[in-house]
Backbone as CSV, one residue per row, in Angstrom:
resi,resn,N_x,N_y,N_z,CA_x,CA_y,CA_z,C_x,C_y,C_z
1,MET,52.700,38.719,84.413,54.062,39.244,84.386,54.103,40.498,83.539
2,SER,55.220,41.234,83.567,55.365,42.414,82.720,56.730,42.388,82.075
3,VAL,56.816,42.998,80.908,58.075,43.063,80.180,58.301,44.495,79.748
4,THR,59.564,44.828,79.439,59.890,46.177,78.998,59.734,46.276,77.488
5,SER,58.975,47.252,77.028,58.792,47.455,75.594,60.101,47.902,74.975
6,ALA,60.435,47.301,73.823,61.664,47.693,73.133,61.517,49.066,72.494
7,ALA,60.293,49.555,72.375,60.078,50.817,71.678,60.421,52.016,72.547
8,ASP,59.934,52.065,73.799,60.142,53.263,74.603,60.399,52.969,76.066
9,GLY,60.605,51.714,76.434,60.947,51.394,77.809,59.763,51.256,78.736
10,ARG,58.530,51.464,78.254,57.373,51.302,79.130,57.167,49.825,79.465
11,LEU,56.512,49.578,80.580,56.210,48.207,80.976,54.858,47.804,80.425
12,GLU,54.813,46.615,79.808,53.566,46.087,79.294,53.414,44.658,79.792
13,SER,52.185,44.227,80.012,51.961,42.840,80.404,52.184,41.952,79.195
14,ALA,52.653,40.736,79.446,52.920,39.812,78.344,51.649,39.516,77.565
15,GLU,50.498,39.499,78.262,49.241,39.171,77.612,48.845,40.220,76.574
16,ALA,49.259,41.479,76.788,48.872,42.564,75.887,49.987,42.957,74.921
17,LEU,51.105,42.255,74.945,52.260,42.642,74.134,51.948,42.469,72.647
18,PRO,52.063,43.525,71.836,51.827,43.392,70.389,52.917,42.528,69.745
19,PRO,52.584,41.787,68.699,53.591,40.944,68.028,54.812,41.723,67.557
20,ALA,54.582,42.960,67.061,55.724,43.745,66.570,56.697,44.066,67.701
21,THR,56.162,44.325,68.900,57.023,44.604,70.047,57.790,43.351,70.454
22,LEU,57.113,42.213,70.444,57.793,40.958,70.771,58.914,40.692,69.766
23,ALA,58.638,40.942,68.491,59.670,40.730,67.468,60.888,41.605,67.742
24,ARG,60.663,42.861,68.146,61.784,43.744,68.452,62.567,43.246,69.664
25,LEU,61.852,42.743,70.676,62.521,42.212,71.866,63.389,41.005,71.519
26,VAL,62.850,40.119,70.675,63.588,38.920,70.292,64.818,39.290,69.475
27,ARG,64.648,40.219,68.536,65.793,40.609,67.703,66.873,41.300,68.537
28,ARG,66.443,42.101,69.497,67.428,42.740,70.378,68.152,41.686,71.212
29,ARG,67.418,40.699,71.705,68.023,39.636,72.524,69.048,38.861,71.695
30,LEU,68.716,38.531,70.453,69.650,37.807,69.587,70.913,38.624,69.338
31,ALA,70.740,39.928,69.127,71.900,40.791,68.890,72.770,40.895,70.136
32,ASP,72.135,40.982,71.299,72.883,41.102,72.557,73.654,39.824,72.879
33,GLN,73.087,38.680,72.514,73.757,37.409,72.814,75.062,37.273,72.038
34,GLY,75.095,37.794,70.829,76.310,37.734,70.018,76.713,36.335,69.603
35,SER,75.757,35.395,69.606,76.084,34.004,69.288,75.936,33.678,67.811
36,MET,75.369,34.601,67.040,75.183,34.375,65.609,76.198,35.172,64.804
37,ALA,76.580,34.614,63.691,77.397,35.376,62.750,76.560,36.553,62.248
38,PRO,77.199,37.695,61.929,76.452,38.876,61.485,75.497,38.601,60.328
39,VAL,75.947,37.818,59.343,75.083,37.523,58.196,73.857,36.735,58.637
40,SER,74.058,35.763,59.528,72.942,34.962,60.019,71.972,35.809,60.821
41,LEU,72.504,36.710,61.646,71.649,37.573,62.465,70.770,38.449,61.585
42,ILE,71.338,39.008,60.539,70.562,39.845,59.621,69.462,39.026,58.956
43,ARG,69.821,37.817,58.503,68.846,36.973,57.810,67.701,36.577,58.729
44,VAL,68.035,36.116,59.931,67.000,35.689,60.871,66.157,36.876,61.328
45,SER,66.785,38.010,61.590,66.053,39.197,62.026,65.071,39.663,60.965
46,ASP,65.491,39.630,59.701,64.594,40.021,58.614,63.378,39.103,58.540
47,LEU,63.605,37.819,58.710,62.496,36.869,58.651,61.553,37.050,59.836
48,ILE,62.096,37.292,61.020,61.248,37.542,62.193,60.426,38.806,61.979
49,GLY,61.039,39.839,61.379,60.296,41.046,61.065,59.192,40.787,60.058
50,GLY,59.461,39.918,59.090,58.442,39.560,58.110,57.274,38.832,58.749
51,PHE,57.577,37.986,59.713,56.514,37.268,60.428,55.650,38.248,61.218
52,ALA,56.285,39.231,61.862,55.536,40.242,62.608,54.621,41.035,61.678
53,SER,55.097,41.328,60.475,54.278,42.059,59.508,53.073,41.232,59.079
54,LEU,53.290,39.929,58.868,52.167,39.065,58.506,51.133,39.009,59.624
55,LEU,51.594,38.936,60.868,50.674,38.891,62.006,49.847,40.172,62.070
56,SER,50.504,41.296,61.855,49.802,42.571,61.889,48.749,42.640,60.793
57,ALA,49.121,42.188,59.581,48.179,42.199,58.458,47.016,41.238,58.681
58,SER,47.248,40.217,59.512,46.201,39.229,59.811,45.305,39.661,60.967
59,GLY,45.583,40.834,61.526,44.745,41.353,62.602,45.089,40.837,63.980
60,VAL,46.279,40.260,64.154,46.700,39.761,65.467,47.142,40.943,66.322
61,LYS,46.475,41.154,67.441,46.755,42.309,68.304,47.726,41.980,69.428
62,ARG,47.683,40.736,69.917,48.506,40.351,71.064,49.351,39.128,70.715
63,ALA,50.550,39.101,71.260,51.463,38.000,70.973,50.890,36.654,71.388
64,THR,50.096,36.664,72.450,49.531,35.403,72.946,48.477,34.824,72.000
65,GLU,48.079,35.577,70.966,47.108,35.078,69.990,47.770,34.301,68.858
66,ILE,49.101,34.328,68.804,49.805,33.637,67.721,49.568,32.137,67.822
67,ASN,49.258,31.500,66.692,49.019,30.055,66.692,49.680,29.388,65.489
68,LYS,49.453,28.093,65.352,50.097,27.325,64.280,49.687,27.831,62.903
69,ALA,48.438,28.235,62.746,47.960,28.694,61.444,48.760,29.903,60.962
70,HIS,49.092,30.806,61.888,49.886,31.974,61.523,51.295,31.556,61.098
71,ALA,51.894,30.660,61.868,53.251,30.196,61.546,53.267,29.471,60.210
72,ASP,52.292,28.614,59.985,52.212,27.848,58.745,52.004,28.781,57.549
73,ALA,51.154,29.793,57.730,50.890,30.750,56.647,52.162,31.497,56.264
74,PHE,52.975,31.838,57.265,54.224,32.551,56.978,55.206,31.647,56.242
75,VAL,55.349,30.421,56.707,56.297,29.495,56.081,55.959,29.274,54.609
76,ARG,54.668,29.211,54.288,54.241,28.878,52.923,53.818,30.102,52.104
77,SER,53.978,31.295,52.631,53.530,32.495,51.926,54.343,32.740,50.655
78,LEU,53.742,33.460,49.711,54.395,33.764,48.447,55.613,34.656,48.688
79,THR,56.562,34.595,47.786,57.739,35.454,47.877,57.349,36.887,47.507
80,ARG,58.275,37.816,47.695,57.994,39.211,47.348,57.691,39.369,45.867
81,GLY,58.213,38.458,45.061,57.934,38.507,43.627,56.625,37.863,43.248
82,GLY,55.909,37.313,44.242,54.608,36.707,43.978,54.659,35.258,43.553
83,SER,55.827,34.624,43.663,55.952,33.218,43.267,55.873,32.307,44.482
84,GLU,55.656,31.015,44.208,55.628,30.030,45.282,57.020,29.909,45.898
85,PRO,57.119,29.795,47.235,58.440,29.669,47.867,59.075,28.319,47.568
86,SER,60.382,28.316,47.415,61.081,27.050,47.213,61.103,26.267,48.527
87,LEU,61.442,25.005,48.438,61.529,24.165,49.636,62.576,24.712,50.601
88,ALA,63.715,25.152,50.055,64.771,25.703,50.919,64.296,26.959,51.634
89,THR,63.517,27.805,50.936,62.984,29.015,51.564,62.049,28.657,52.709
90,MET,61.193,27.666,52.508,60.262,27.262,53.569,61.014,26.703,54.771
91,HIS,62.057,25.925,54.518,62.864,25.403,55.626,63.530,26.551,56.389
92,LEU,64.030,27.538,55.649,64.692,28.670,56.283,63.710,29.485,57.121
93,ARG,62.512,29.714,56.593,61.491,30.452,57.342,61.104,29.695,58.614
94,ARG,60.923,28.384,58.492,60.563,27.603,59.678,61.679,27.647,60.715
95,SER,62.930,27.600,60.270,64.058,27.676,61.198,64.074,29.011,61.931
96,ALA,63.810,30.113,61.195,63.777,31.434,61.826,62.663,31.507,62.861
97,LEU,61.517,30.907,62.556,60.414,30.914,63.513,60.758,30.091,64.754
98,ARG,61.496,29.021,64.584,61.897,28.218,65.747,62.782,29.044,66.673
99,ILE,63.661,29.818,66.092,64.494,30.703,66.902,63.625,31.750,67.586
100,PHE,62.666,32.302,66.855,61.751,33.313,67.409,60.986,32.762,68.613
101,PHE,60.381,31.596,68.472,59.588,31.023,69.566,60.478,30.572,70.726
102,ARG,61.686,30.118,70.414,62.619,29.737,71.485,62.975,30.944,72.345
103,GLU,63.281,32.063,71.684,63.653,33.260,72.433,62.458,33.879,73.140
104,ALA,61.263,33.800,72.531,60.059,34.306,73.185,59.758,33.511,74.453
105,LYS,60.056,32.218,74.410,59.880,31.384,75.607,60.901,31.767,76.670
106,ALA,62.139,32.012,76.244,63.182,32.413,77.200,62.848,33.743,77.860
107,LEU,62.131,34.594,77.141,61.710,35.883,77.696,60.492,35.744,78.613
108,GLY,59.897,34.553,78.633,58.728,34.319,79.477,57.438,34.854,78.890
109,ILE,57.412,35.063,77.578,56.233,35.655,76.942,55.352,34.591,76.288
110,LEU,55.956,33.629,75.597,55.199,32.542,74.975,55.705,31.213,75.526
111,SER,54.844,30.225,75.525,55.231,28.919,76.063,55.158,27.817,75.017
112,MET,54.686,28.142,73.821,54.522,27.102,72.804,55.398,27.396,71.591
113,ASP,55.593,26.343,70.775,56.303,26.470,69.514,55.540,25.666,68.463
114,PRO,54.661,26.320,67.698,53.844,25.595,66.721,54.618,25.093,65.519
115,THR,55.883,25.463,65.370,56.627,25.030,64.186,56.891,23.531,64.185
116,HIS,56.832,22.913,65.365,57.076,21.468,65.414,55.973,20.686,64.715
117,ASP,54.833,21.322,64.487,53.720,20.663,63.801,53.646,21.059,62.332
118,ILE,54.619,21.818,61.857,54.646,22.211,60.444,55.540,21.230,59.698
119,ALA,54.930,20.338,58.947,55.680,19.295,58.240,56.115,19.801,56.867
120,LEU,57.384,19.616,56.558,57.922,19.967,55.245,58.680,18.769,54.687
121,PRO,58.686,18.607,53.364,59.503,17.537,52.777,60.965,17.769,53.105
122,PRO,61.750,16.699,53.182,63.181,16.873,53.454,63.841,17.693,52.354
123,ARG,64.897,18.423,52.712,65.687,19.108,51.705,66.297,18.062,50.770
124,SER,66.467,18.412,49.549,67.125,17.485,48.637,67.968,18.262,47.635
125,TYR,69.080,17.685,47.206,69.933,18.312,46.203,70.707,17.224,45.481
126,ARG,70.506,17.168,44.199,71.168,16.171,43.375,70.974,14.768,43.939
127,ASP,72.086,14.062,44.218,71.947,12.663,44.602,72.051,12.441,46.107
128,VAL,72.152,13.502,46.904,72.229,13.343,48.359,71.236,14.303,49.011
129,ARG,70.513,13.820,49.986,69.665,14.708,50.778,69.940,14.467,52.258
130,PRO,69.842,15.500,53.084,70.024,15.311,54.527,68.920,14.431,55.099
131,LEU,69.248,13.662,56.102,68.220,12.919,56.832,67.371,13.897,57.643
132,THR,66.204,13.441,58.069,65.379,14.240,58.969,65.684,13.840,60.410
133,ASP,65.221,14.632,61.360,65.442,14.303,62.778,64.830,12.946,63.126
134,LYS,63.631,12.685,62.629,62.968,11.408,62.929,63.751,10.239,62.355
135,GLU,64.287,10.411,61.157,65.081,9.341,60.546,66.358,9.092,61.335
136,VAL,66.984,10.137,61.792,68.201,9.993,62.599,67.892,9.237,63.892
137,ASN,66.777,9.568,64.526,66.404,8.871,65.765,66.144,7.389,65.524
138,ARG,65.522,7.058,64.404,65.285,5.639,64.077,66.612,4.914,63.862
139,CYS,67.539,5.576,63.194,68.846,4.962,62.938,69.650,4.808,64.231
140,ARG,69.529,5.776,65.135,70.204,5.650,66.427,69.731,4.398,67.161
141,ALA,68.410,4.213,67.184,67.849,3.050,67.875,68.334,1.759,67.238
142,SER,68.416,1.744,65.907,68.872,0.544,65.203,70.343,0.261,65.498
143,ALA,71.176,1.303,65.481,72.605,1.118,65.742,72.837,0.628,67.169
144,GLU,72.091,1.191,68.118,72.214,0.753,69.514,71.776,-0.690,69.684
145,GLY,70.857,-1.130,68.812,70.315,-2.484,68.929,71.235,-3.570,68.416
146,MET,72.375,-3.221,67.860,73.319,-4.218,67.357,74.129,-4.770,68.528
147,ILE,73.488,-5.626,69.299,74.111,-6.198,70.492,75.359,-7.001,70.099
148,GLY,76.436,-6.767,70.818,77.667,-7.513,70.570,78.640,-6.802,69.657
149,ASP,78.207,-5.706,69.013,79.119,-4.947,68.161,78.811,-3.463,68.320
150,ALA,79.510,-2.839,69.261,79.269,-1.426,69.565,79.782,-0.506,68.472
151,ARG,80.458,-1.065,67.452,80.999,-0.219,66.397,79.900,0.461,65.581
152,TYR,78.731,-0.173,65.499,77.642,0.428,64.716,77.198,1.754,65.348
153,ALA,76.991,1.734,66.651,76.593,2.969,67.340,77.732,3.977,67.341
154,ALA,78.982,3.498,67.502,80.127,4.402,67.505,80.305,5.065,66.143
155,ALA,80.153,4.282,65.084,80.276,4.835,63.740,79.204,5.880,63.485
156,TRP,77.982,5.576,63.929,76.887,6.534,63.747,77.164,7.801,64.551
157,ALA,77.691,7.646,65.748,78.006,8.801,66.597,79.055,9.695,65.940
158,LEU,80.087,9.087,65.369,81.143,9.861,64.717,80.638,10.514,63.439
159,ALA,79.749,9.813,62.716,79.184,10.388,61.499,78.260,11.559,61.825
160,GLU,77.598,11.509,62.988,76.780,12.646,63.415,77.652,13.877,63.666
161,ALA,78.914,13.653,63.962,79.858,14.758,64.161,80.444,15.233,62.835
162,THR,79.931,14.700,61.723,80.265,15.035,60.325,81.381,14.200,59.727
163,ALA,81.898,13.194,60.423,82.932,12.339,59.840,82.340,11.534,58.685
164,ARG,83.008,11.570,57.527,82.572,10.791,56.378,83.176,9.397,56.453
165,VAL,82.715,8.529,55.565,83.216,7.154,55.559,84.733,7.136,55.402
166,ALA,85.265,8.005,54.529,86.715,8.036,54.297,87.486,8.501,55.521
167,GLU,86.820,9.167,56.459,87.485,9.686,57.657,87.294,8.783,58.868
168,LEU,86.214,8.001,58.867,85.870,7.185,60.040,86.939,6.159,60.382
169,GLY,87.520,5.568,59.367,88.432,4.444,59.598,89.723,4.784,60.302
170,VAL,90.086,6.084,60.380,91.362,6.437,61.013,91.170,7.138,62.359
171,ILE,89.940,7.302,62.803,89.709,7.946,64.097,90.076,6.971,65.219
172,ARG,90.909,7.443,66.171,91.387,6.613,67.268,90.777,7.068,68.595
173,PRO,90.815,6.236,69.614,90.328,6.662,70.928,90.972,7.954,71.413
174,CYS,92.260,8.130,71.115,92.945,9.343,71.565,92.480,10.593,70.818
175,ASP,91.729,10.415,69.743,91.179,11.555,69.005,89.845,12.025,69.587
176,VAL,89.286,11.237,70.496,87.969,11.544,71.063,88.142,12.239,72.410
177,ASP,87.580,13.421,72.525,87.630,14.204,73.761,86.228,14.210,74.373
178,ILE,85.941,13.205,75.185,84.602,13.072,75.761,84.280,14.259,76.663
179,ARG,85.231,14.651,77.495,84.984,15.761,78.416,84.667,17.051,77.647
180,GLY,85.353,17.260,76.535,85.115,18.450,75.721,83.988,18.275,74.721
181,GLY,83.450,17.044,74.618,82.350,16.787,73.698,82.718,16.968,72.237
182,ARG,83.943,16.541,71.870,84.393,16.753,70.504,85.296,15.609,70.044
183,VAL,85.564,15.589,68.742,86.428,14.560,68.168,87.310,15.214,67.106
184,TRP,88.558,14.753,67.021,89.466,15.255,65.989,89.307,14.382,64.748
185,ILE,88.940,15.021,63.641,88.765,14.329,62.365,89.915,14.753,61.464
186,THR,90.692,13.796,60.994,91.926,14.128,60.272,91.701,14.584,58.842
187,GLY,90.474,14.460,58.340,90.204,14.904,56.984,90.547,13.845,55.955
188,SER,90.338,14.205,54.696,90.594,13.282,53.590,90.997,14.110,52.380
189,SER,91.036,13.476,51.217,91.394,14.214,50.008,90.344,15.274,49.674
190,ASN,89.128,15.100,50.200,88.047,16.043,49.897,87.666,16.938,51.069
191,THR,88.211,16.682,52.247,87.806,17.443,53.436,89.024,17.874,54.249
192,GLU,88.829,18.930,55.027,89.893,19.464,55.877,89.891,18.776,57.242
193,SER,91.048,18.718,57.872,91.112,18.228,59.250,90.447,19.259,60.155
194,ARG,89.841,18.789,61.270,89.079,19.709,62.107,88.666,19.059,63.416
195,TRP,88.411,19.901,64.419,87.712,19.455,65.613,86.216,19.550,65.319
196,ALA,85.465,18.522,65.653,84.025,18.516,65.405,83.286,18.201,66.699
197,GLU,82.225,18.928,66.941,81.446,18.742,68.167,80.570,17.495,68.064
198,LEU,80.599,16.673,69.092,79.750,15.490,69.157,78.332,15.884,69.556
199,THR,77.343,15.124,69.097,75.995,15.315,69.610,75.929,14.705,71.009
200,ASP,74.918,15.070,71.769,74.778,14.500,73.115,74.647,12.987,73.047
201,TRP,73.843,12.513,72.100,73.675,11.057,71.944,75.006,10.422,71.571
202,GLY,75.697,11.020,70.605,76.959,10.462,70.157,78.007,10.428,71.251
203,SER,78.052,11.474,72.061,79.011,11.516,73.164,78.757,10.382,74.144
204,GLY,77.485,10.117,74.417,77.133,9.020,75.337,77.552,7.669,74.800
205,GLN,77.362,7.448,73.492,77.737,6.168,72.888,79.247,5.951,72.924
206,LEU,79.991,6.980,72.603,81.453,6.847,72.586,82.024,6.726,73.990
207,ASP,81.397,7.409,74.938,81.839,7.302,76.324,81.686,5.873,76.821
208,ALA,80.546,5.259,76.478,80.302,3.874,76.900,81.325,2.925,76.269
209,LEU,81.621,3.149,74.997,82.565,2.276,74.306,83.980,2.428,74.865
210,LEU,84.391,3.663,75.112,85.757,3.902,75.576,85.951,3.523,77.043
211,SER,84.850,3.412,77.775,84.927,3.041,79.189,84.833,1.539,79.401
212,ALA,84.448,0.811,78.338,84.258,-0.639,78.456,85.603,-1.339,78.656
213,LYS,85.552,-2.476,79.286,86.755,-3.276,79.500,86.717,-4.514,78.616
214,PRO,87.862,-4.877,78.019,89.139,-4.147,78.060,89.050,-2.850,77.249
215,ARG,89.724,-1.825,77.719,89.649,-0.531,77.056,90.373,-0.574,75.718
216,PRO,89.823,0.114,74.706,90.478,0.141,73.387,91.858,0.771,73.476
217,THR,92.771,0.285,72.662,94.116,0.859,72.600,94.025,2.284,72.075
218,ALA,94.708,3.219,72.743,94.532,4.645,72.470,94.818,5.042,71.035
219,ASP,95.840,4.434,70.411,96.229,4.870,69.071,95.842,3.880,67.978
220,ARG,94.972,2.925,68.318,94.497,1.978,67.314,93.151,2.468,66.782
221,PRO,92.899,2.410,65.466,91.620,2.875,64.928,90.433,2.319,65.713
222,LEU,89.531,3.198,66.070,88.419,2.838,66.949,87.472,1.833,66.314
223,LEU,87.291,1.926,64.999,86.303,1.088,64.314,86.923,-0.099,63.591
224,VAL,88.133,-0.470,63.970,88.784,-1.613,63.348,87.922,-2.858,63.577
225,PRO,87.736,-3.701,62.550,86.885,-4.889,62.706,87.376,-5.814,63.811
226,GLY,86.421,-6.378,64.526,86.763,-7.347,65.564,87.028,-8.711,64.953
227,LYS,87.369,-9.662,65.801,87.689,-11.002,65.323,86.463,-11.625,64.669
228,GLY,86.624,-12.106,63.446,85.520,-12.761,62.751,84.537,-11.795,62.105
229,SER,84.731,-10.495,62.267,83.807,-9.515,61.687,84.240,-9.145,60.286
230,ARG,83.267,-9.094,59.378,83.581,-8.715,58.010,82.992,-7.360,57.653
231,SER,82.407,-6.683,58.606,81.765,-5.401,58.330,82.815,-4.333,58.020
232,THR,82.708,-3.717,56.872,83.597,-2.626,56.520,83.095,-1.344,57.182
233,ILE,83.911,-0.299,57.147,83.505,0.978,57.723,82.258,1.496,57.011
234,HIS,82.233,1.391,55.692,81.064,1.831,54.923,79.821,1.068,55.358
235,GLU,79.982,-0.217,55.585,78.840,-1.062,55.936,78.257,-0.704,57.299
236,LEU,79.078,-0.198,58.209,78.573,0.171,59.533,77.496,1.247,59.429
237,ILE,77.639,2.162,58.472,76.637,3.205,58.266,75.555,2.732,57.301
238,ALA,75.963,2.153,56.185,75.007,1.752,55.147,74.001,0.720,55.659
239,SER,74.475,-0.254,56.456,73.558,-1.289,56.939,72.542,-0.719,57.920
240,THR,72.940,0.308,58.677,71.993,0.959,59.586,70.877,1.613,58.788
241,LEU,71.223,2.254,57.685,70.212,2.864,56.820,69.294,1.801,56.221
242,ARG,69.870,0.647,55.860,69.054,-0.427,55.285,68.085,-1.002,56.297
243,ARG,68.549,-1.191,57.527,67.699,-1.836,58.538,66.455,-1.021,58.856
244,VAL,66.521,0.287,58.713,65.337,1.103,59.009,64.574,1.471,57.738
245,GLY,64.971,0.886,56.601,64.227,1.082,55.366,64.509,2.377,54.638
246,LEU,65.672,2.992,54.892,65.967,4.282,54.260,66.883,4.165,53.043
247,ALA,67.635,3.090,52.963,68.666,2.994,51.927,68.107,3.074,50.517
248,ALA,66.862,2.634,50.334,66.268,2.624,48.987,65.623,3.954,48.626
249,GLN,65.566,4.874,49.561,64.921,6.155,49.280,65.827,7.054,48.448
250,PRO,65.247,7.819,47.534,66.063,8.703,46.691,66.883,9.686,47.530
251,GLY,68.158,9.793,47.196,69.013,10.777,47.858,69.597,10.359,49.186
252,VAL,69.228,9.197,49.704,69.761,8.766,51.001,71.034,7.971,50.788
253,ARG,72.113,8.488,51.335,73.437,7.872,51.249,74.078,7.967,52.641
254,PRO,75.186,7.271,52.875,75.884,7.450,54.159,76.199,8.911,54.458
255,ASN,76.504,9.707,53.430,76.793,11.123,53.645,75.564,11.935,54.026
256,SER,74.380,11.334,53.928,73.155,12.047,54.304,73.164,12.407,55.785
257,LEU,73.929,11.661,56.585,73.989,11.949,58.019,74.810,13.209,58.281
258,ALA,75.957,13.337,57.636,76.748,14.559,57.780,75.974,15.749,57.224
259,ALA,75.226,15.519,56.143,74.412,16.600,55.571,73.323,17.018,56.559
260,TRP,72.766,16.052,57.288,71.770,16.371,58.337,72.369,17.301,59.379
261,ARG,73.598,16.993,59.796,74.226,17.814,60.828,74.465,19.237,60.317
262,GLY,74.924,19.349,59.069,75.134,20.673,58.511,73.844,21.460,58.390
263,ALA,72.777,20.804,57.943,71.476,21.467,57.817,70.945,21.881,59.184
264,LYS,71.192,21.058,60.209,70.746,21.392,61.571,71.432,22.655,62.069
265,GLU,72.731,22.761,61.816,73.463,23.940,62.263,72.955,25.197,61.561
266,LEU,72.640,25.070,60.266,72.091,26.211,59.538,70.745,26.617,60.133
267,GLU,69.945,25.632,60.525,68.620,25.896,61.086,68.686,26.702,62.376
268,VAL,69.697,26.462,63.177,69.772,27.151,64.471,70.604,28.423,64.413
269,GLY,70.928,28.877,63.201,71.532,30.188,63.076,72.955,30.261,62.579
270,ALA,73.590,29.121,62.307,74.958,29.170,61.778,74.939,29.731,60.363
271,SER,75.998,30.442,59.985,76.115,30.950,58.620,76.655,29.834,57.728
272,ILE,76.524,30.019,56.420,76.966,28.965,55.511,78.476,28.767,55.588
273,ASP,79.238,29.825,55.902,80.683,29.634,56.048,81.007,28.829,57.304
274,GLU,80.214,29.014,58.372,80.414,28.219,59.588,80.062,26.756,59.329
275,VAL,79.027,26.523,58.528,78.652,25.150,58.173,79.759,24.505,57.348
276,ALA,80.357,25.265,56.436,81.441,24.728,55.613,82.626,24.293,56.470
277,VAL,82.960,25.092,57.486,84.057,24.735,58.401,83.696,23.472,59.171
278,LEU,82.466,23.397,59.652,82.007,22.215,60.385,82.146,20.956,59.536
279,LEU,81.787,21.066,58.268,81.811,19.906,57.380,83.192,19.626,56.802
280,GLY,84.136,20.529,57.061,85.477,20.336,56.525,85.561,20.608,55.040
281,MET,84.655,21.449,54.527,84.612,21.720,53.093,85.322,23.020,52.767
282,ARG,86.004,23.036,51.640,86.799,24.193,51.243,86.004,25.206,50.429
283,SER,84.816,24.837,50.009,84.017,25.702,49.141,82.646,25.965,49.761
284,LEU,82.233,27.230,49.791,80.899,27.562,50.292,79.828,26.983,49.376
285,ASP,80.059,27.040,48.075,79.084,26.488,47.131,78.899,24.993,47.363
286,ARG,80.017,24.300,47.581,79.931,22.850,47.782,79.224,22.529,49.097
287,ALA,79.509,23.298,50.136,78.843,23.073,51.422,77.354,23.327,51.308
288,ALA,76.972,24.410,50.633,75.563,24.731,50.459,74.857,23.645,49.654
289,SER,75.507,23.176,48.599,74.926,22.114,47.782,74.756,20.831,48.588
290,PHE,75.732,20.545,49.428,75.728,19.315,50.221,74.514,19.247,51.151
291,ILE,74.105,20.392,51.707,72.972,20.395,52.636,71.681,20.852,51.967
292,GLY,71.730,21.068,50.637,70.512,21.427,49.919,70.071,22.854,50.100
293,PHE,71.023,23.788,50.245,70.676,25.190,50.479,71.259,26.055,49.358
294,ASN,70.377,26.775,48.641,70.825,27.676,47.591,71.115,29.031,48.206
295,TRP,72.312,29.231,48.683,72.635,30.428,49.455,72.742,31.683,48.602
296,ARG,72.822,31.552,47.276,72.924,32.719,46.424,71.571,33.361,46.150
297,THR,70.501,32.568,46.202,69.180,33.118,45.849,68.190,33.127,46.992
298,GLU,68.423,32.303,48.031,67.478,32.280,49.146,67.694,33.487,50.031
299,PRO,66.605,34.030,50.631,66.752,35.205,51.502,67.504,34.860,52.767
């Protein structure tokens, strides 16, 4: 195949495309899409440019020569000041590379993404840390496995949409917009009311629950205990964490799920102010702290 060089419009084969040219194509594509906040676009573009510089310094001549070792070296490389990168910096670099490889694949130039094999410790901040994708998947399976009480999966689905324990108990069937893939969260003393996007998994779980017969009453709280059930709203999330062995881990709390969602959005290009709105938080500092991101010092 052939692609147009971002430098002068000449056609080059994908096999011979220099990494710096690919980086320019990806950055132009991101800018043209207009899906990122300006601050996020600048941050991601700078990191992609840094990766291209590392590839050039490593003697990589063609984009098709890029491999996991190059990606890993960039994620763990020293900062401009010569110090070891913080955990948040490494997570941010890996997120930028995921965007880079995703867009390179969309352009038909690369077909792989070596960042999936780059393991990093979970982000952590004070007494709460976001869950990892693998941990979330284990908890989903556990919640689905609670035969006879669909509230466990429903609670997990709503928490994936960033609803906290204090907000879960008042969400009603009429607040769930399955067709729009979203839920209205009324907020609490610590959070703002907001529409929140459901995950694909969460939307499927809630659709199944709301379609079941007899159908839940539209204005009755969705997670109200059934007859003979003593499970509190907090317990619906906390017990899921216990069943998969996560509850005893440092920093894992019911709010770790909402923190996971916020960290995921940051990874795919959302700005910290967009994450704060998603989480219903009134403070950028508090939102950044919640997901373990030092937005004042990280590049």
